[in-house]
C-alpha positions, 0 to 999 in steps of 0.5 A: 500499500503507497501511502502517497496514494491514500487519502486522509481517512482512508490512510489512518484507517491502512495504519489502525490495520497494518501501523508498520511503515516501510522506508526506502532509503537509496542513492543517486551516484555513478554505477559504471556506464551501463547503470543510471545514477538512480540504480539503488533507490530503483532496486529498493523501491522495487523491493519494498513494493513487493513487501508491501504488497505482500504485507499491506504495510505502509510503503512511504516514497523513496529518500532517493539522496544518500551518503555517496562522496566516496564515488566523486569524482564520478557523480554523486548527489550526497547528504552529510550522515548526520543530514540523513540521520537526522531527517530520518529520526524526525520522519520516524517521529512524525510517523508515531505521531500519526498512529505509526508502531514500526518502521522498517527502513531499508537501506539499498546503498552500502555508504548508509550504513553508517548514517543508519545504525543510531537512528532507532536508538536516537527514536527511542529516546523519545517516549511513545516512539515507534520502534525501528528496524533498519534492514539492507536488502543485500542480506538476503542474498545468498549471492556474494553483492556488488557495485553496478557488477553482476546481481545489480546489472541483472536486477536493474535488466529485470525492472528497468529498460536504462540498461545499456549492457553494450556499455557493461564492463569487468571492474573490480574482480573480489577473487584476484585479490586474498582475504587480505587484501580485500579488506585493505580495499574495502577500506579504501573503497570507503574513502574513494571508491574509484581509486579503487576501481577504476571504473566505478564498478566492483564485479563483471555485470557483462554476463547479467541477465533478466533471468537472473535478476528476477531469481535473485528479488525473488529471493530477496523480497521471500527473505524479507517476508519473512523477516517481517514475522519477526518485526511483530516479536522485537526478535531479530538477526544481526547481518554482516555490514 
């Protein structure tokens, strides 16, 4: 159920029926030459909509400006971690005042993790505030995640007509490095993604297909819907970053 499409009286009825809201958080940043800068936002919006359709939870508009400064000098539309965090805290408190009991923040961009981590505790300081859960959708696929590589490109081929496969090129390949080297590379990428990948791609998108993308999306959506059954019990699993 998309909240922005509802009238005042209907949205109040929906909140009473399902007092859980989902806020997708994406980014606007480079994704190689073959994917649009809206890739993270497009994917997390699609997944959040599917969860809403299967559960009845209220879906709110995607926040499309994330923390992407690490992609400079390639294109990125970025907020500071504190700005994104504070905006989401205020949004969650406002939803609580309107009767929402739980807010699920569904993350679609790795660079947002630092901003999102403290939101549950910050909201909890306020009496009567909703419970906050944060999830990153890539924790719900068995495939090794990437940036503009096979996984993201396959998903985008399944949901978008704006993929230009003729421009897809291989980027940084994890199997070329030892685990110790990858840790160092990961830390460096958090500071400057381009200095590490050179072309803005982590992975190899050239074999990506829409069929693979649909399978990956179904795996993620099913996993998140299953996880949603724990949202009401205060139980949750711990995930890697």
